[in-house]
A tleap script that builds the chain and sets N, CA, C and O, in Angstrom:
source leaprc.protein.ff14SB
mol = sequence {
  NARG ASN ALA GLY SER SER MET GLY ASP SER
  TYR TYR ALA VAL SER ALA GLN GLY LYS LEU
  ILE VAL PHE TYR ASN ASP SER GLN GLU ASN
  LEU SER GLN ASP ILE ALA LEU LYS PRO ALA
  SER SER THR VAL TYR LYS ASN VAL MET LEU
  VAL ALA ALA ILE VAL GLU PRO ASP GLY SER
  LEU LYS ARG GLU LYS VAL ILE ASP LEU LYS
  ASP GLN ASN PHE LEU GLY ILE VAL GLU SER
  MET LYS VAL LEU SER PRO SER ALA VAL GLN
  LEU ARG VAL GLN LYS VAL LYS GLY LEU GLY
  GLY ALA GLY ASN GLU GLN MET LEU ALA THR
  ILE THR ILE CASP
}
set mol.1.N position { 60.209 220.576 -40.691 }
set mol.1.CA position { 58.929 219.981 -40.381 }
set mol.1.C position { 57.884 221.072 -40.249 }
set mol.1.O position { 58.146 222.128 -39.673 }
set mol.2.N position { 56.718 220.819 -40.775 }
set mol.2.CA position { 55.642 221.788 -40.692 }
set mol.2.C position { 54.700 221.380 -39.577 }
set mol.2.O position { 54.139 220.284 -39.589 }
set mol.3.N position { 54.530 222.279 -38.608 }
set mol.3.CA position { 53.655 221.994 -37.474 }
set mol.3.C position { 52.248 222.533 -37.692 }
set mol.3.O position { 51.373 222.340 -36.848 }
set mol.4.N position { 52.029 223.188 -38.787 }
set mol.4.CA position { 50.725 223.759 -39.084 }
set mol.4.C position { 50.636 224.042 -40.563 }
set mol.4.O position { 51.491 223.612 -41.337 }
set mol.5.N position { 49.611 224.761 -40.958 }
set mol.5.CA position { 49.423 225.011 -42.380 }
set mol.5.C position { 49.775 226.440 -42.770 }
set mol.5.O position { 49.559 226.837 -43.914 }
set mol.6.N position { 50.309 227.208 -41.845 }
set mol.6.CA position { 50.593 228.604 -42.117 }
set mol.6.C position { 52.083 228.845 -42.264 }
set mol.6.O position { 52.912 228.099 -41.744 }
set mol.7.N position { 52.397 229.902 -42.982 }
set mol.7.CA position { 53.773 230.326 -43.159 }
set mol.7.C position { 54.411 230.559 -41.783 }
set mol.7.O position { 53.826 231.222 -40.927 }
set mol.8.N position { 55.604 230.013 -41.580 }
set mol.8.CA position { 56.319 230.243 -40.337 }
set mol.8.C position { 55.948 229.343 -39.182 }
set mol.8.O position { 56.528 229.469 -38.103 }
set mol.9.N position { 54.991 228.429 -39.369 }
set mol.9.CA position { 54.560 227.527 -38.295 }
set mol.9.C position { 55.337 226.215 -38.334 }
set mol.9.O position { 54.747 225.138 -38.243 }
set mol.10.N position { 56.639 226.302 -38.467 }
set mol.10.CA position { 57.445 225.106 -38.633 }
set mol.10.C position { 58.676 225.162 -37.760 }
set mol.10.O position { 58.935 226.151 -37.075 }
set mol.11.N position { 59.423 224.089 -37.799 }
set mol.11.CA position { 60.710 224.052 -37.130 }
set mol.11.C position { 61.682 223.303 -38.022 }
set mol.11.O position { 61.274 222.565 -38.919 }
set mol.12.N position { 62.961 223.494 -37.773 }
set mol.12.CA position { 63.989 222.766 -38.507 }
set mol.12.C position { 65.040 222.352 -37.496 }
set mol.12.O position { 65.584 223.198 -36.785 }
set mol.13.N position { 65.331 221.075 -37.422 }
set mol.13.CA position { 66.316 220.567 -36.478 }
set mol.13.C position { 67.558 220.112 -37.223 }
set mol.13.O position { 67.478 219.481 -38.277 }
set mol.14.N position { 68.706 220.447 -36.652 }
set mol.14.CA position { 69.977 220.059 -37.253 }
set mol.14.C position { 70.937 219.673 -36.137 }
set mol.14.O position { 70.921 220.262 -35.057 }
set mol.15.N position { 71.762 218.688 -36.408 }
set mol.15.CA position { 72.812 218.302 -35.477 }
set mol.15.C position { 74.108 218.920 -35.973 }
set mol.15.O position { 74.505 218.720 -37.121 }
set mol.16.N position { 74.767 219.676 -35.096 }
set mol.16.CA position { 76.015 220.338 -35.480 }
set mol.16.C position { 76.932 220.425 -34.273 }
set mol.16.O position { 76.519 220.845 -33.193 }
set mol.17.N position { 78.167 220.028 -34.466 }
set mol.17.CA position { 79.191 220.127 -33.426 }
set mol.17.C position { 78.756 219.497 -32.100 }
set mol.17.O position { 79.023 220.031 -31.024 }
set mol.18.N position { 78.086 218.359 -32.205 }
set mol.18.CA position { 77.665 217.635 -31.021 }
set mol.18.C position { 76.413 218.168 -30.359 }
set mol.18.O position { 75.992 217.652 -29.324 }
set mol.19.N position { 75.806 219.199 -30.944 }
set mol.19.CA position { 74.605 219.814 -30.371 }
set mol.19.C position { 73.405 219.525 -31.260 }
set mol.19.O position { 73.553 219.293 -32.460 }
set mol.20.N position { 72.223 219.539 -30.670 }
set mol.20.CA position { 70.979 219.520 -31.433 }
set mol.20.C position { 70.460 220.946 -31.429 }
set mol.20.O position { 70.286 221.542 -30.366 }
set mol.21.N position { 70.214 221.495 -32.609 }
set mol.21.CA position { 69.725 222.873 -32.724 }
set mol.21.C position { 68.387 222.843 -33.444 }
set mol.21.O position { 68.275 222.324 -34.555 }
set mol.22.N position { 67.372 223.408 -32.793 }
set mol.22.CA position { 66.035 223.472 -33.377 }
set mol.22.C position { 65.719 224.937 -33.639 }
set mol.22.O position { 65.665 225.745 -32.711 }
set mol.23.N position { 65.511 225.276 -34.913 }
set mol.23.CA position { 65.159 226.630 -35.320 }
set mol.23.C position { 63.645 226.729 -35.445 }
set mol.23.O position { 63.009 225.835 -36.003 }
set mol.24.N position { 63.071 227.798 -34.934 }
set mol.24.CA position { 61.632 228.015 -35.022 }
set mol.24.C position { 61.352 229.499 -34.772 }
set mol.24.O position { 62.225 230.222 -34.293 }
set mol.25.N position { 60.156 229.947 -35.090 }
set mol.25.CA position { 59.749 231.329 -34.835 }
set mol.25.C position { 59.015 231.400 -33.508 }
set mol.25.O position { 58.188 230.543 -33.196 }
set mol.26.N position { 59.331 232.446 -32.718 }
set mol.26.CA position { 58.692 232.600 -31.414 }
set mol.26.C position { 58.667 234.079 -31.048 }
set mol.26.O position { 59.325 234.904 -31.683 }
set mol.27.N position { 57.903 234.393 -30.024 }
set mol.27.CA position { 57.787 235.785 -29.561 }
set mol.27.C position { 58.802 236.063 -28.454 }
set mol.27.O position { 59.314 235.143 -27.816 }
set mol.28.N position { 59.079 237.328 -28.243 }
set mol.28.CA position { 59.974 237.724 -27.152 }
set mol.28.C position { 59.396 237.289 -25.812 }
set mol.28.O position { 60.133 236.882 -24.913 }
set mol.29.N position { 58.077 237.375 -25.681 }
set mol.29.CA position { 57.410 236.966 -24.441 }
set mol.29.C position { 57.749 235.521 -24.086 }
set mol.29.O position { 58.102 235.227 -22.944 }
set mol.30.N position { 57.641 234.623 -25.061 }
set mol.30.CA position { 57.948 233.215 -24.804 }
set mol.30.C position { 59.433 232.997 -24.557 }
set mol.30.O position { 59.811 232.195 -23.704 }
set mol.31.N position { 60.262 233.695 -25.288 }
set mol.31.CA position { 61.705 233.542 -25.135 }
set mol.31.C position { 62.171 233.989 -23.758 }
set mol.31.O position { 63.144 233.458 -23.222 }
set mol.32.N position { 61.477 234.966 -23.187 }
set mol.32.CA position { 61.853 235.514 -21.890 }
set mol.32.C position { 61.401 234.663 -20.710 }
set mol.32.O position { 61.925 234.819 -19.607 }
set mol.33.N position { 60.447 233.773 -20.919 }
set mol.33.CA position { 59.934 232.983 -19.804 }
set mol.33.C position { 60.566 231.597 -19.767 }
set mol.33.O position { 61.183 231.156 -20.737 }
set mol.34.N position { 60.406 230.923 -18.647 }
set mol.34.CA position { 60.911 229.572 -18.469 }
set mol.34.C position { 60.288 228.664 -19.524 }
set mol.34.O position { 59.085 228.730 -19.777 }
set mol.35.N position { 61.103 227.828 -20.131 }
set mol.35.CA position { 60.624 226.955 -21.202 }
set mol.35.C position { 59.596 225.935 -20.704 }
set mol.35.O position { 58.819 225.410 -21.501 }
set mol.36.N position { 59.579 225.650 -19.414 }
set mol.36.CA position { 58.622 224.692 -18.853 }
set mol.36.C position { 57.211 225.269 -18.743 }
set mol.36.O position { 56.248 224.520 -18.578 }
set mol.37.N position { 57.082 226.603 -18.835 }
set mol.37.CA position { 55.767 227.231 -18.758 }
set mol.37.C position { 55.052 227.156 -20.095 }
set mol.37.O position { 55.681 227.068 -21.149 }
set mol.38.N position { 53.740 227.192 -20.033 }
set mol.38.CA position { 52.932 227.151 -21.255 }
set mol.38.C position { 53.235 228.396 -22.093 }
set mol.38.O position { 53.174 229.514 -21.581 }
set mol.39.N position { 53.561 228.210 -23.372 }
set mol.39.CA position { 53.868 229.375 -24.207 }
set mol.39.C position { 52.609 230.168 -24.551 }
set mol.39.O position { 51.515 229.619 -24.677 }
set mol.40.N position { 52.803 231.468 -24.696 }
set mol.40.CA position { 51.707 232.323 -25.173 }
set mol.40.C position { 51.532 232.049 -26.662 }
set mol.40.O position { 52.511 231.926 -27.398 }
set mol.41.N position { 50.295 231.957 -27.093 }
set mol.41.CA position { 50.062 231.727 -28.525 }
set mol.41.C position { 49.994 233.064 -29.243 }
set mol.41.O position { 49.670 234.096 -28.655 }
set mol.42.N position { 50.306 233.016 -30.519 }
set mol.42.CA position { 50.252 234.231 -31.325 }
set mol.42.C position { 49.935 233.852 -32.750 }
set mol.42.O position { 50.514 232.914 -33.297 }
set mol.43.N position { 49.029 234.569 -33.341 }
set mol.43.CA position { 48.757 234.414 -34.759 }
set mol.43.C position { 49.220 235.652 -35.513 }
set mol.43.O position { 48.910 235.829 -36.691 }
set mol.44.N position { 49.961 236.500 -34.824 }
set mol.44.CA position { 50.461 237.739 -35.424 }
set mol.44.C position { 51.922 237.516 -35.798 }
set mol.44.O position { 52.809 237.621 -34.950 }
set mol.45.N position { 52.167 237.209 -37.064 }
set mol.45.CA position { 53.510 236.889 -37.515 }
set mol.45.C position { 54.472 238.061 -37.405 }
set mol.45.O position { 55.688 237.870 -37.389 }
set mol.46.N position { 53.937 239.261 -37.330 }
set mol.46.CA position { 54.787 240.443 -37.227 }
set mol.46.C position { 55.423 240.567 -35.840 }
set mol.46.O position { 56.291 241.417 -35.644 }
set mol.47.N position { 55.018 239.752 -34.886 }
set mol.47.CA position { 55.534 239.833 -33.521 }
set mol.47.C position { 56.550 238.751 -33.197 }
set mol.47.O position { 56.937 238.611 -32.036 }
set mol.48.N position { 56.992 237.986 -34.176 }
set mol.48.CA position { 57.889 236.877 -33.881 }
set mol.48.C position { 59.254 237.057 -34.528 }
set mol.48.O position { 59.431 237.861 -35.443 }
set mol.49.N position { 60.207 236.289 -34.027 }
set mol.49.CA position { 61.569 236.299 -34.542 }
set mol.49.C position { 62.045 234.853 -34.646 }
set mol.49.O position { 61.452 233.950 -34.056 }
set mol.50.N position { 63.112 234.647 -35.397 }
set mol.50.CA position { 63.686 233.315 -35.517 }
set mol.50.C position { 64.535 233.034 -34.275 }
set mol.50.O position { 65.385 233.835 -33.885 }
set mol.51.N position { 64.284 231.885 -33.673 }
set mol.51.CA position { 64.944 231.484 -32.436 }
set mol.51.C position { 65.619 230.138 -32.663 }
set mol.51.O position { 65.172 229.341 -33.488 }
set mol.52.N position { 66.699 229.890 -31.927 }
set mol.52.CA position { 67.335 228.573 -31.912 }
set mol.52.C position { 67.275 228.038 -30.493 }
set mol.52.O position { 67.695 228.706 -29.548 }
set mol.53.N position { 66.751 226.829 -30.350 }
set mol.53.CA position { 66.833 226.100 -29.083 }
set mol.53.C position { 68.012 225.157 -29.241 }
set mol.53.O position { 68.032 224.318 -30.142 }
set mol.54.N position { 68.997 225.299 -28.358 }
set mol.54.CA position { 70.243 224.550 -28.484 }
set mol.54.C position { 70.348 223.569 -27.324 }
set mol.54.O position { 70.368 223.958 -26.156 }
set mol.55.N position { 70.416 222.289 -27.675 }
set mol.55.CA position { 70.584 221.245 -26.667 }
set mol.55.C position { 72.052 220.819 -26.720 }
set mol.55.O position { 72.526 220.282 -27.721 }
set mol.56.N position { 72.749 221.072 -25.623 }
set mol.56.CA position { 74.173 220.727 -25.513 }
set mol.56.C position { 74.325 219.227 -25.261 }
set mol.56.O position { 73.365 218.571 -24.857 }
set mol.57.N position { 75.524 218.676 -25.494 }
set mol.57.CA position { 75.744 217.247 -25.264 }
set mol.57.C position { 75.408 216.790 -23.839 }
set mol.57.O position { 75.051 215.629 -23.635 }
set mol.58.N position { 75.517 217.682 -22.860 }
set mol.58.CA position { 75.197 217.316 -21.473 }
set mol.58.C position { 73.697 217.397 -21.171 }
set mol.58.O position { 73.278 217.134 -20.044 }
set mol.59.N position { 72.880 217.763 -22.184 }
set mol.59.CA position { 71.436 217.843 -22.016 }
set mol.59.C position { 70.921 219.218 -21.643 }
set mol.59.O position { 69.710 219.435 -21.623 }
set mol.60.N position { 71.809 220.146 -21.348 }
set mol.60.CA position { 71.354 221.501 -21.006 }
set mol.60.C position { 70.781 222.178 -22.243 }
set mol.60.O position { 71.162 221.874 -23.374 }
set mol.61.N position { 69.861 223.098 -22.002 }
set mol.61.CA position { 69.138 223.757 -23.085 }
set mol.61.C position { 69.228 225.268 -22.915 }
set mol.61.O position { 69.089 225.796 -21.812 }
set mol.62.N position { 69.461 225.946 -24.022 }
set mol.62.CA position { 69.360 227.406 -24.027 }
set mol.62.C position { 68.661 227.814 -25.310 }
set mol.62.O position { 68.722 227.115 -26.321 }
set mol.63.N position { 67.999 228.954 -25.250 }
set mol.63.CA position { 67.327 229.511 -26.421 }
set mol.63.C position { 67.902 230.888 -26.689 }
set mol.63.O position { 68.204 231.637 -25.759 }
set mol.64.N position { 68.054 231.219 -27.964 }
set mol.64.CA position { 68.567 232.542 -28.295 }
set mol.64.C position { 67.991 233.029 -29.612 }
set mol.64.O position { 67.635 232.244 -30.491 }
set mol.65.N position { 67.911 234.352 -29.724 }
set mol.65.CA position { 67.468 234.979 -30.965 }
set mol.65.C position { 68.511 234.726 -32.041 }
set mol.65.O position { 69.715 234.776 -31.786 }
set mol.66.N position { 68.032 234.455 -33.237 }
set mol.66.CA position { 68.926 234.267 -34.369 }
set mol.66.C position { 68.728 235.406 -35.368 }
set mol.66.O position { 69.690 236.047 -35.792 }
set mol.67.N position { 67.478 235.647 -35.734 }
set mol.67.CA position { 67.139 236.746 -36.638 }
set mol.67.C position { 65.931 237.466 -36.054 }
set mol.67.O position { 64.890 236.855 -35.816 }
set mol.68.N position { 66.075 238.764 -35.825 }
set mol.68.CA position { 64.974 239.566 -35.288 }
set mol.68.C position { 64.733 240.747 -36.227 }
set mol.68.O position { 65.341 241.808 -36.085 }
set mol.69.N position { 63.837 240.538 -37.187 }
set mol.69.CA position { 63.472 241.576 -38.148 }
set mol.69.C position { 61.993 241.920 -38.037 }
set mol.69.O position { 61.384 242.388 -38.999 }
set mol.70.N position { 61.414 241.683 -36.849 }
set mol.70.CA position { 59.977 241.930 -36.686 }
set mol.70.C position { 59.631 243.405 -36.864 }
set mol.70.O position { 58.526 243.725 -37.302 }
set mol.71.N position { 60.550 244.306 -36.535 }
set mol.71.CA position { 60.278 245.735 -36.721 }
set mol.71.C position { 60.145 246.109 -38.192 }
set mol.71.O position { 59.512 247.109 -38.532 }
set mol.72.N position { 60.747 245.298 -39.065 }
set mol.72.CA position { 60.615 245.521 -40.512 }
set mol.72.C position { 59.569 244.588 -41.133 }
set mol.72.O position { 59.404 244.554 -42.352 }
set mol.73.N position { 58.862 243.827 -40.274 }
set mol.73.CA position { 57.799 242.904 -40.708 }
set mol.73.C position { 58.316 241.756 -41.578 }
set mol.73.O position { 57.678 241.378 -42.560 }
set mol.74.N position { 59.480 241.204 -41.208 }
set mol.74.CA position { 60.019 240.040 -41.902 }
set mol.74.C position { 59.956 238.827 -40.984 }
set mol.74.O position { 60.115 238.946 -39.769 }
set mol.75.N position { 59.725 237.665 -41.573 }
set mol.75.CA position { 59.573 236.407 -40.858 }
set mol.75.C position { 60.522 235.377 -41.457 }
set mol.75.O position { 60.597 235.242 -42.678 }
set mol.76.N position { 61.247 234.650 -40.609 }
set mol.76.CA position { 62.090 233.555 -41.091 }
set mol.76.C position { 61.221 232.393 -41.538 }
set mol.76.O position { 60.371 231.919 -40.784 }
set mol.77.N position { 61.434 231.940 -42.757 }
set mol.77.CA position { 60.644 230.832 -43.308 }
set mol.77.C position { 61.444 229.540 -43.092 }
set mol.77.O position { 62.247 229.136 -43.933 }
set mol.78.N position { 61.202 228.921 -41.961 }
set mol.78.CA position { 61.975 227.756 -41.556 }
set mol.78.C position { 61.801 226.605 -42.545 }
set mol.78.O position { 62.704 225.784 -42.708 }
set mol.79.N position { 60.653 226.543 -43.201 }
set mol.79.CA position { 60.402 225.493 -44.192 }
set mol.79.C position { 61.427 225.528 -45.326 }
set mol.79.O position { 61.650 224.516 -45.990 }
set mol.80.N position { 62.050 226.685 -45.549 }
set mol.80.CA position { 63.007 226.833 -46.649 }
set mol.80.C position { 64.446 226.575 -46.218 }
set mol.80.O position { 65.353 226.670 -47.045 }
set mol.81.N position { 64.679 226.254 -44.950 }
set mol.81.CA position { 66.040 226.108 -44.430 }
set mol.81.C position { 66.753 224.934 -45.075 }
set mol.81.O position { 66.167 223.874 -45.296 }
set mol.82.N position { 68.035 225.142 -45.375 }
set mol.82.CA position { 68.868 224.063 -45.895 }
set mol.82.C position { 70.268 224.199 -45.315 }
set mol.82.O position { 70.729 225.296 -45.002 }
set mol.83.N position { 70.924 223.066 -45.183 }
set mol.83.CA position { 72.280 223.022 -44.645 }
set mol.83.C position { 73.248 223.342 -45.779 }
set mol.83.O position { 73.211 222.710 -46.835 }
set mol.84.N position { 74.120 224.337 -45.551 }
set mol.84.CA position { 75.148 224.690 -46.525 }
set mol.84.C position { 76.455 223.958 -46.247 }
set mol.84.O position { 77.172 223.570 -47.169 }
set mol.85.N position { 76.754 223.774 -44.961 }
set mol.85.CA position { 77.978 223.101 -44.529 }
set mol.85.C position { 77.740 222.633 -43.091 }
set mol.85.O position { 76.690 222.932 -42.522 }
set mol.86.N position { 78.681 221.913 -42.497 }
set mol.86.CA position { 78.488 221.484 -41.102 }
set mol.86.C position { 78.329 222.644 -40.117 }
set mol.86.O position { 77.881 222.440 -38.989 }
set mol.87.N position { 78.692 223.859 -40.535 }
set mol.87.CA position { 78.583 224.995 -39.604 }
set mol.87.C position { 77.761 226.152 -40.166 }
set mol.87.O position { 77.873 227.275 -39.675 }
set mol.88.N position { 76.938 225.903 -41.186 }
set mol.88.CA position { 76.128 226.990 -41.755 }
set mol.88.C position { 74.828 226.459 -42.343 }
set mol.88.O position { 74.797 225.412 -42.989 }
set mol.89.N position { 73.746 227.216 -42.102 }
set mol.89.CA position { 72.451 226.938 -42.709 }
set mol.89.C position { 71.952 228.217 -43.376 }
set mol.89.O position { 72.409 229.314 -43.054 }
set mol.90.N position { 71.024 228.068 -44.293 }
set mol.90.CA position { 70.467 229.225 -45.003 }
set mol.90.C position { 68.958 229.078 -45.070 }
set mol.90.O position { 68.433 227.970 -45.185 }
set mol.91.N position { 68.258 230.221 -44.997 }
set mol.91.CA position { 66.812 230.214 -45.137 }
set mol.91.C position { 66.331 231.515 -45.770 }
set mol.91.O position { 67.054 232.509 -45.836 }
set mol.92.N position { 65.101 231.471 -46.226 }
set mol.92.CA position { 64.459 232.647 -46.805 }
set mol.92.C position { 63.810 233.442 -45.686 }
set mol.92.O position { 63.248 232.869 -44.752 }
set mol.93.N position { 63.886 234.755 -45.779 }
set mol.93.CA position { 63.227 235.661 -44.847 }
set mol.93.C position { 62.212 236.450 -45.675 }
set mol.93.O position { 62.583 237.123 -46.636 }
set mol.94.N position { 60.944 236.368 -45.306 }
set mol.94.CA position { 59.827 236.869 -46.115 }
set mol.94.C position { 59.152 238.068 -45.460 }
set mol.94.O position { 58.926 238.072 -44.250 }
set mol.95.N position { 58.835 239.074 -46.250 }
set mol.95.CA position { 58.037 240.207 -45.767 }
set mol.95.C position { 56.622 239.701 -45.473 }
set mol.95.O position { 56.068 238.904 -46.230 }
set mol.96.N position { 56.046 240.172 -44.366 }
set mol.96.CA position { 54.699 239.777 -43.969 }
set mol.96.C position { 53.779 240.976 -44.104 }
set mol.96.O position { 54.087 242.066 -43.621 }
set mol.97.N position { 52.641 240.766 -44.767 }
set mol.97.CA position { 51.654 241.840 -44.939 }
set mol.97.C position { 50.751 241.940 -43.709 }
set mol.97.O position { 50.852 241.139 -42.780 }
set mol.98.N position { 49.881 242.924 -43.723 }
set mol.98.CA position { 49.018 243.256 -42.596 }
set mol.98.C position { 48.292 242.110 -41.927 }
set mol.98.O position { 48.272 242.045 -40.698 }
set mol.99.N position { 47.698 241.208 -42.676 }
set mol.99.CA position { 46.928 240.117 -42.074 }
set mol.99.C position { 47.716 238.816 -42.019 }
set mol.99.O position { 47.141 237.750 -41.801 }
set mol.100.N position { 49.025 238.898 -42.214 }
set mol.100.CA position { 49.865 237.716 -42.096 }
set mol.100.C position { 50.182 237.020 -43.398 }
set mol.100.O position { 50.856 235.990 -43.397 }
set mol.101.N position { 49.712 237.556 -44.509 }
set mol.101.CA position { 50.028 236.967 -45.802 }
set mol.101.C position { 51.442 237.320 -46.238 }
set mol.101.O position { 52.057 238.240 -45.699 }
set mol.102.N position { 51.948 236.588 -47.210 }
set mol.102.CA position { 53.295 236.832 -47.719 }
set mol.102.C position { 53.333 238.097 -48.563 }
set mol.102.O position { 52.504 238.290 -49.453 }
set mol.103.N position { 54.296 238.948 -48.275 }
set mol.103.CA position { 54.518 240.140 -49.086 }
set mol.103.C position { 55.412 239.811 -50.266 }
set mol.103.O position { 55.803 238.658 -50.453 }
set mol.104.N position { 55.736 240.820 -51.065 }
set mol.104.CA position { 56.549 240.605 -52.257 }
set mol.104.C position { 58.050 240.590 -51.985 }
set mol.104.O position { 58.820 240.083 -52.802 }
set mol.105.N position { 58.473 241.136 -50.856 }
set mol.105.CA position { 59.902 241.220 -50.574 }
set mol.105.C position { 60.383 239.990 -49.821 }
set mol.105.O position { 59.694 239.469 -48.944 }
set mol.106.N position { 61.585 239.536 -50.183 }
set mol.106.CA position { 62.223 238.446 -49.470 }
set mol.106.C position { 63.730 238.539 -49.640 }
set mol.106.O position { 64.224 239.208 -50.548 }
set mol.107.N position { 64.448 237.867 -48.767 }
set mol.107.CA position { 65.903 237.827 -48.856 }
set mol.107.C position { 66.379 236.502 -48.300 }
set mol.107.O position { 65.617 235.779 -47.659 }
set mol.108.N position { 67.643 236.183 -48.545 }
set mol.108.CA position { 68.245 234.981 -47.988 }
set mol.108.C position { 69.100 235.361 -46.797 }
set mol.108.O position { 69.776 236.390 -46.807 }
set mol.109.N position { 69.068 234.533 -45.776 }
set mol.109.CA position { 69.902 234.732 -44.597 }
set mol.109.C position { 70.736 233.483 -44.385 }
set mol.109.O position { 70.235 232.364 -44.491 }
set mol.110.N position { 72.001 233.680 -44.087 }
set mol.110.CA position { 72.894 232.577 -43.779 }
set mol.110.C position { 73.244 232.659 -42.290 }
set mol.110.O position { 73.618 233.722 -41.794 }
set mol.111.N position { 73.124 231.561 -41.601 }
set mol.111.CA position { 73.373 231.491 -40.172 }
set mol.111.C position { 74.594 230.600 -39.941 }
set mol.111.O position { 74.637 229.453 -40.386 }
set mol.112.N position { 75.575 231.145 -39.243 }
set mol.112.CA position { 76.763 230.376 -38.887 }
set mol.112.C position { 76.547 229.759 -37.511 }
set mol.112.O position { 76.123 230.432 -36.572 }
set mol.113.N position { 76.845 228.470 -37.412 }
set mol.113.CA position { 76.672 227.745 -36.165 }
set mol.113.C position { 78.024 227.642 -35.476 }
set mol.113.O position { 78.976 227.090 -36.029 }
set mol.114.N position { 78.098 228.184 -34.252 }
set mol.114.CA position { 79.351 228.125 -33.480 }
set mol.114.C position { 79.424 226.867 -32.667 }
set mol.114.O position { 80.404 226.647 -31.957 }
savepdb mol mol.pdb
quit
């Protein structure tokens, strides 16, 4: 789902092994704070990483880093995510240029769901 008109402003939800997993890009600042607090906004794509919010069958929620390539200026393109199997998803990871535009480099990442 696209929540905006910019690259990386999306989320992808998948049900796997009884859990709901929502993949999205977020900053370390937001990941470190309580989810009930208002998130810090960012328009700097170079400062974000791919995160998974995992809702367990009992309703508990945890968030964790999935792909952190911000030091190399890469962004997970959640819009490109697809399910490979009940325990694996794949997405494109795109180089981000200075003002947030797409660079020429990209790669595929496969994520295994435990």
